[in-house]
N, C-alpha and C positions, 0 to 999 in steps of 0.2 A: 473450389467453389466459394469458400468463405472469403478467400483473398479477393476474388472478383466482386463479390457482393459488397464487402466492406469498402473496397475502393470506389465502387459506383456510388454507394450511399454518401461516402465522404465527399466525393467530387460534387455531387448534387448539392449537399448542404453548404459547402464552401462557396460554390458558385452563387447560391442564393444570397449569401451574406456579403459577398465581396463584389459581385458583378451584377450586371443587368442583362437579362435575356431579351434581345430585341425581337419584336415581331411587328406585324402590320399595324398593330394598335399602339405601339410605343414600347417603352422599356418597363419590364415587370420582373422583379426579383422572384426566385424560387422561394416558396413559403418556408418560414422557420419550422423546424420539426423537433418538438420536445417531448412527445408522447401525450397521453390523455390523462387528466386529473380532474376529479369532481370533488370539490370541498365546499360543502354548504356553509354559508355565513348569513348573518343578518345585516350585512353592509348593503349599501345602495346597489340595486340591480345593475347599474351601469358599470360598476367596477368588478363585477363577477369574472369576466374573461381575463382581465388583467391580474386579478388575485390568483386565479387558478394557474395562470402562466407563471407567476412568481413561485407558487408551490411546486410546479413542475421543475423549475430551475433549482429550487432548494433540494428536491429529491435527487437531482443529479450532481449535487455538491458544487454547483456554479454559484458560489456564495456571494461574490461581489455583485454579480448580475441579479441574484435573487433579492439582495438587500435593496438595490436600486429600484427593482420592480415593486417591492412592498412600499418603499417610500413614495413612489408614484401613486399607488393606491391610496395611501394616507393623505396625500396632498389633495386628491379629488374627493375623499370622504374622510374628513378629520375625526369623525366619530367611529370609524371602523377600527375598533380596538385590536382585532385579530391581525390587522396589518402590522401593528407594532410588535406583536408576538412574532410575526414572520421576520421582521428586522432582527430581533434578538436571536431567533433561531439561526439566522444566517451567520452569526458569530460563534455559535456553539458547534464546533466541528467535532462531532462525537467520536469519530474513528481516527482523527488526526490529533493535533496538539490542542490542549484546552486554551481558551482565550485568556489573555493576561494584559496588564498595563492599560493603555488607552482603549484597546478593543474591548476589554472586560468592562471598563467604565461606561463606554458608549452602549454596550448591550444591556447593562443593568439599568441605564436610563430609559432605554426603549421598552423593556418589559415593565419598568415602573410606570411608564406612560400608559401602557395597556391596562395595568391594574387600576390606575387612577381614573381612566375613562369609564371603566366598569360597565361597558355597554355590550350588547350581543346576547346570544342565547346562553343557556346554562352550559351547554357543551363547549362553546367558545371560551367561556370563562374558566372551564376546567382545563383546557389547553393552556390558557394564560397562567393560571395559578400553578400548574405543574411546572412550567418553565421558570416561574418566579422562585421555586424552591432551589433551582440550580444557581441562580444569580444572587441568592440571599447570603449575606455575611461572608463574602469571599476572603476577607482579611483573616478570618479565624477558622474557616473550614476548607480543607484541602479539596482540589478539583475532583479527585476520585470519590470522596465522600459526598460531594454535591451531586455528582453523576448518579450515585446510588439513590440519593434522595429523589432526583428527577425520575429515575426509572421506576421507583416505587409509586410515585405520584401518577406516572403514565399507566401503570398497571391498573390503578383505579379508574382512570379515564377510559381505558379499553374495556374494563368490566362494566362500567355504567353505560357504555355506548357500543354494545356488542354487535350491533348491526351496521356500525359506521366504519367503513374501510380505512379512512385516514387515521382514526383513533388506533386501529389495530396496527397499521403500518408504522406509525411513529412510535408505538410501544415496542414493536419488533426492533426498530433501530436502536431504541434505548437499551434493549437487551444486548444487542451487539456491542454497544458502546461501553457496557459494563461487564463484558465477558472476561473473566480472569485469564491472562495469557498462560497461567500455570495449569489450567484445567484441560487436560488432554482428553476428557470425555466430551468436551464441546457442548456442555449442557445448555448454556444460553443460546448458542448458535442453533442447536436442534430445536429449541423452543421457538426461536424466531422463524426458522424455516417452516415449522408446523403451522405458524400463523400465516406466513406469506404464500405458501404454495397453493392452497385452495383459492386464495384471492387472486393469485396470478392466473389461474385457470379461468377465472371469471373476467379479469381485466388484463388481457395479454399485452395491451399497449400502455400500461401504466409504468412510468420510468422508475419509480421507487421500488416497485415489486421486483422487477428484474435486477435492479442495482443491488438491493439489500440481500436478495437471494445469492448473488455472487459473493458478497461479503460473508454471508452466513455459511457458505460452503467452501470458503478459502482456507482449506486445510487438506492434508494428505488423505485423511479419512473420508471427507465429504465431497471432494472436488468433482467427482463424476456426477453427483446429484445436482451440481450447479451448471452443468454443461449446456443444457437447453437455454437457460437464462443468459449464459455467456454468448451463445450464438445469436440471441435475439436483441440484446440491449443496444448494440451499436445501430441497429435499424430502428429502434424505438425513438431514440433521442440523438440522432446524428449531428444536431446543431450544437452539442455540448462536447468539448474535447474529452472530458472525463468519461463520458459514455463510450467514446471510441476506444479509450484505454482500458476500461474495467474488464472487458472480456479476457484480457491477457493475464489477469490474476488466476483464472481457471486454466487457461492454456499453459501457464508456467507450471502450475501444480501437476498437470498431466504430461508435461514434456512436449507439448505441441509447439515447437519453436518457430516454425514458419508462420503459423497462425498468430503467434505473439508478435512476430516482426511486422506482419501486415497491420495488426491492430495498433501498434505503437507508432508506426510510420504515420498513419492517419491521425492519431491523437497528437503527435508532436507537431505536425503541420497545422492542425486546427488551433492548437494552443499558441503557436508562434504567431499566427495571423491575428489572434486576439490580444497579443501582448501579455499572455499569462505565462510568465517565466517559470513559476513553480510547477505548473502542470506540464510544461514543455520538458523541464529537467526530469520530472518524475517519469514521463514516458521514455525519455532518453536512457534512463537507468535500466528500465525493463528491457529496452531495445538492446542496450549494451550486453545485458545478461544473455538474451536470446542469440545475438550474433556470436558471442563467445561459445555458446553450446553448439552452434552449427559450424564453428571453425571459420567464420567469415571475418577474419581478422582485419582486413583492409577497411571494411565498412565500420567495424568497431573502432579502429584508430581514427577514422574521420570524425566520429562523435567527439573524440577528445580534442581534435582540432577545433571543432565547433564550440566546445565548452570553453577553450582557451580564448576564443574570440568574444565571449560574453563578458563584458566589463561591468555589468550591473548586478551580478550575483550577490545576494545578501547571505553571507555565511551564517549569520545569527538566526536566520529563518530556517527552521529545521528541515522543511521540505526541500528548499533550494540548497542548503548547505550539505545535507546528506547525499543527495543525488550527485552533486558536482564533485564531492569527495569520493564517493563510492566508485564512480566510473573509472578514474585512473587507477584506483587500487585493484578493481576487478581485472582491468586490462593487463596489469603487470603480473598479478599473482596467478590468475588462471593460466597464463602462458608460461609461468615459471621464469619470467624475465626479471631475475633477482636484481641485476644491476640497475634496471629502470626503477624498481621499487625503492631502492636506496635514495633516489633523488626526490622522492615525494615529500611534500611539506603540508601541514594542516593550513587551511585558510585562516587568516586572522578573524577572530571573533567566532570561531567554530564552537558549537556545543561540545561538551566533553566526550559524549558518546560518538560524535562524528569524528573529532580529532583522533580518537582511539583507533579508528581504522588505519590511519596513516602510521601510527607508532607500531601497531601490530604488523603491518606489511613490512616495515623496515626491520623489525625484530626477526621475522622469518627470513628476510633477505640476508641478514648478517649470519644466520645459522644454517641456511640451506644453499647459499650461493657458492660459486666457485672459489671465492676468497673470504672464508669465514672471519668474522670479527666479533667483538663484544656487543651483545645485545642488551647489556645492563641498562644503558641510558634509556633506550626505548621501552624496556619493561618497566623501569621506574616511572616513566611518563604514563604508561598504562595504569599503573597502580595509583598514581595521583589522580587520573581521570575517574577511576573507580571511587576513590575517596570523595571527590566532588559530588558524584552522583549519589553516594550513600548519604552524605550530609544534606543534600537537597531532598532526600526521601524518594528518589527515583529508583525504586528497587528493581524494576524490570531491566532498565539499561545498565544498572550496576551489575546485575547478573550476567548480561550479555558481554560486558567488558571483562568480567571475571573469566568467562569462557576464553576470550582472546588471550588473557594472561596465562591461563593454563596451557593453551596451545603454544604460545611463545616460549614458555619455560620448558615445555616438553621438547621442542626442537633444539633448544639450547642444551638440554641434557644429552640429547642424541649426538649433537656436535661435539660434546665433551667426552663421548665414549660411554655414557651411561644409558644404554638403550632400554633397560628395564624401567628406569625412572621415566623415560620418555613415553613408553607404552602406558604406564600407569597414569601419567598426566593427560595423554590424549584420550584414554578411556574415561577419565573423570570429566574431561571437557565435553566428550560426546554425550555422556549421560546427562550432564547439566543442560546442554543445548537441546537434547531430545525432549526434555521436560518442559520446554517453553515453546509457545507458538510465535512465529514471526508477526510483526505488525504490518499493516497494509502499505507502509511507506517503502518497503523493500521487497524485492523478489526473493530474497533469501540470503543466507550468509555468503560471503565471498567464496569460501570453500568450506563445506560442512565439516565439523570436527570428526565425524565418523569416516568421512572420505579421507581425511588426513591420516587417520588411524590405519586405514587400509594401505595408504601409500608407505607409511613407515614399516608396516609388516612386510610389504613387498620388498622394500630396501633391505630388510633383515633376513630375506630369503625364507619367509614363512608364508608361501603362497596359499596354502589351504586356509589359514586364518585370515589372510588378506582378502581372499575371495568372499568369505562370509561377511566381512565388514563392508565390502563394496556392495554386495547384494542387499544388505540391510540398509545401506545409504540409498540405494536405488529404489527401494520400496517406499521411501519417504520423498525422494526427489527423482522421479522417473526421468531416464534418458539424460541425466547430467553427463556431460562429455568426460570430465575428469574421472568420475566413478566408472563409466563404461570402459574407458581406455585402461584404467587400472585393473578392472575385473577381467578384461580380455588378456592382459599380460599374465595375471595370476592363473587363469584357466589354461593358457598355453603352457605355462610351466608345469601344470598338473597333467597335461596331456588330455584335457577334457574338450575334445573337438566339438561336441554337441553344444556346450555352453558358449564356446568361442563363436560358432556360427550364429547362434541366437543373438549374442551381444553385438556382433558386427552388423547384423541386420538392424538392430535398434539404433546403432550409431549412424547408419547410412540413411535412415528415414528422415 
């Protein structure tokens, strides 16, 4: 049912934006559908619809479009200070990468203009002043510290405007943007969900409420809580590619691969039609992940053909660089195509944590393939990438690369005959990985460390221990193909037909 609904909504939205529907009165496009937003301002009444459209785009992370829409509002009403706030908000991608360079400079100028105009209601000025705390003194204050500053300011805005939905919604987003990836209690996410859920019941067509509920519940613990929002969001704002993609975050967490495929096919097509390469590649990476879990390898391989045909990928852009690098790595490693993985190369100008995926894949290939070789050079490259990240103060990705290093060293130890050192290394990698949440840019690790630990135990003819590790992995990543196949093999060796039957049913769904 979801597949049919999403496809229908997607077709209607694309038709409205790209084609004309002819009737006896002439040619009329299907209306744009972004959801419903009500954001009170003191700007001229004539710009109210345009301003609220811009806010709707902002809530769906259609950042380029929202900035243009806010600029149009300011052109019509130059004293509309909150429009300049909207432009600066369009550069503050709270759940993605922080603005830097020219983008940071432009956003600082925009919020500076809003402060300079000093027009509008007290509430509008509070929104503006809160955002100004983020853009203040970026040369000396790290993005994370400025994000905390902004979240604290938005807490005051929400407290002073308890009856204003937008104040609460933007505060909830600030909580999500400052949620520590090491907090497995998901305290910020739960606080955000507690704000958003009652508002969502009151405003079921609001794009930000559904969108941010998905992000708030994008974890193994909370995913089922976001299921209703995931089902709804693509219908609320089908004119935005990101809204078509976002449900797949919950579908991926729940192992609903066919639903994820449907969602990302629609998102990819919409992003392609708008020339949004970053969003297209992001959808393609999630699509690759889902295809591999369903064993649809021919369709997964076609994605790689499509990526190779894209000559305008900016590897230095994290979103584009990550997806375009992760897809061929996933395709090789998930299928245990070790010889193919050996041929991978990082894209020029790749970020260190992106290039690390390639070095890790090659290290595994040299230690797990049919023709083992030295993985020392690739492990040394991983260590260099970790040092770069540590020097830059990027603790999250430095830790993720450390997990890759532990995995590569473990398989190297196993290839050298030291299976106990290999087990210790993979256990340490699994514990380190389990302590971190993934970021929204990725559907998950290429192969979770705990799943690799199960594979090694199976190789070492310890099926009882292997089954426990696979089952633990499946609790966090339901219906992952590799963990299911491994658990079935372990259960078969143990003669546990009940578990085999159950796992085969999960694999066939």
